[in-house]
N, C-alpha and C positions, 0 to 999 in steps of 0.2 A: 273276274271269278269271286265268289263268296268267300269269306275268311275260313269257313269251316266245310267247304264243299267235300261231299262224300264221307266225311268223318261219321263214325259210329259212335255214340255217346250213350252211357247209362247214367240216369239221374235218379237217386232214391228220394223217397218222400216227395214225390214231383206232382201229386194229385191237386195240390193245393198251395196257397201262399208263395213264398219265395221259389220254391221249386217249379212251380208251375209258370212262373214268370222266366225262370232260366230256360225252360223247354222252349217257350214261345220264341225267345230271342236267339236260341241255338238254331232252330228251324228256319229263322228268317236269315241266318248266316249259311244256310246250305246243308246243315248236319241232318243225320238221321238218329232218332232219339228213342231208346228204350225208356218208359216212364214206368218206374216201380213204386209201389205203395201198398200198404196194408189194406186200404179203402178200395175194395174192388169196384163198388158201384161208381164212386167218383172218378176213380182212375180211368175206367172205361169210357165215361163221359168226356173227360178231358181228351183222351186218345181220339175218339171218333170227331170230337170237334176240331181238333188240330190237324187231322189228316193223314194221308197214307204214308208219310215219312216218320210216323210213330207207331209204336206198339205199346200195349199196356201188360205188365206182367204182375201179378199179385205177389207181394213179396214181404215176408217178415225178415226184416234186417238183421235179426238176432239169431236166425235159424240158419246154419252152415248149408244144409241141403238145398234150402231156398235160393241161397246166393249160387251154388252150383246150377240149379234149374234156370236162373236168369241168364247166366253165362251161356249155357247150352243152347237156350232158345235164341239169344241175340247171335251167336256163331252161326247157327243152322239158317237163320234168315239173312244175315248180312255178311257172314264169313270173316269178320274181324271186330276188334274193339279197339278204338283210338283212345277214349277218354272215359274215365270213370269219375262221378261227381257224387261224393258221399255227403249227401244234404240233410237226411232224415235226422231229426232231433227231438227231443222233448224235454220238458223242465216241470217241476214243482215248486211254486212259490211258498215253500214251508220253512219256518224257522228250525234251525239245526236240532234242537231239542224235541221238536214234534215230528220231525221227518223219519218214517219208519224205515227199517232196513229193506223191506220189501220194495217200497217206492225208491229207495235210493239205488237199489240195485237195477231197478227198471231204467233209470236215468243212465246208469252205467252201461247197462247192455245196449240200449239203443244209441247213445251218444258216443260211445267209446268201443265196445266190442264189434258193433256193426262195421265200423271204420277197418278195424283189424281184419274182420272176415272179408270185407270187400276188397282190400288190398290183396290179401292173400290169394283170393280166388282169381283175380284177373292178372297177377303177376306172371304166370308161366305163358299165358297168351301174348302179352306185352313183350316178354323177354323173346319169344319166338318170332315176334314181329320186328324186334329191335327198335321199337318206338312205343311211346305211349305217354299220356299225362293223367295223373291222378289228382284231384282236387278234393281236398278235405275242408268241409265247411266248419270251421270252428266258430269264434265270437270275440268280440273285444273282451269278453270275460275269460278268454284264453291267455290274455295278456295281464289283466288287472281283476282284483275280485269282485265277485258278485254273488248270487244265491249258491248255497251249499249244494252240492251235487252237480248241478250245471257247470259251476266254475270249475270243479275237480276235473269233470270229463272233458271240458274244452281245453284246459290245460293239457291234459293227456293227449288229445287230438294233435295239439302243436307238437308235442314231443314225440308221438308216433310218426308224424310227418317227417321230421327230421331223421329219425333213426331209418325209415324206410327209404328217404332219398339217398342216403348214403349207400345202401345196399344196392339200390335199383339204378342209380345213375350210370354205372358203367354198362348198363344195357339200354341206354339211351331212353329211360323212363324217368320223366320228371315227376316230382310229388311235391306239392305245395299246399299251404293252408291259406283260407280266406276268414277275415275276422271283422264281420258286420258289427256295426255299432246298433243304434235305435233305428229300426227300419219302419217305414209306414206301411202298415198291414191293417186288416180289419180289427185286429185285437186293439190297435191303438183308438179306435174309434168307440169303444165300448164306454158305456155310462160310468162315470167314475174315475176312468182311466185318462180321458181325453184332456180333462183339466191338469192332471198331474204331468202329462206329457208337455203341455203348454208351458207349464212351469220349468220342466226339466231342460227345455230347449235353451233357455237363458244360460245354462252351464255349458252347452256345447259351443266350441270356438265359432263354428260356422252358423250357429244360431238356427239350425234347422235339423230335422231328421232326414234319413236317407229315403229315396224312393227304391222300390224293389229292382227296378232297371238299373239303378246304379251298381247294385251287387252284381246283377246279371252282367253288365259290361266287363267286370272284372273276370267273372267266369269264362266268357268269351275269349278274352285275352289269354288267360292260362290254358285254355282248350286249343287256342291256335299255335301256329308255328312262331308267331310274334314273340312268344316267351321261351324261345328254344333254348335260352342259357340261364333260365330261372329255375331252380330247384332247391328245396330244403328251406324256402322262405315263407314268411308271413306277409300277407297282403291285407293291409287294414283299411277298412272303410268306415270311418267312424267320426268325420267331420272334425277330427282334431282331439277328441276326447282323451285318447290315451297319451297325447303329447303334453298334457297338463302336468 
């Protein structure tokens, strides 16, 4: 039997990047996956390519009614929600004095408020089921400093995870955060970035960046019953960077 056989999982920001890899790996373990993303065209393409055990739902993660719509569609189709993966996130690489309040609040809304809304919306369903796993994708910058705005919100995700875990654990709902370091994505292949990454690798104790699949493997573990006694915890995938 596959590790996630018949589990129903919602993954936000799943039309590309790490989110898409998560979906592919979850499906391979037997899950049924709701792919949500703001990008309708890309999301529909991904869902069609990945087959009948997926559905795509266009989703603005900062909109509370959109969250309720996602939950309603998933419940109507599959009848339960076993796992929520709050994966959607953004950042602006802008210095403190140059970052506008408007863009700062965009980061806060997407990275932080969406996690609150997601947990709030699935909580009653998981309570009724007496089972569930919520996985909040933070960052190594939820443990150590990084870009303004991004770091703030990823620390907040870490804190919300701990608060929610204390409230929901008596209902057999686990809430954990995942903290990726530098991940090999198309962004790292851009002109001018690749050389910087090669230099940065020398500061990573493992001397390499992570592959997206290595983050997905942690997502699978936390989605499965193998992590049945883990809650309120940080799972770090950074090659040893935050151990320095």
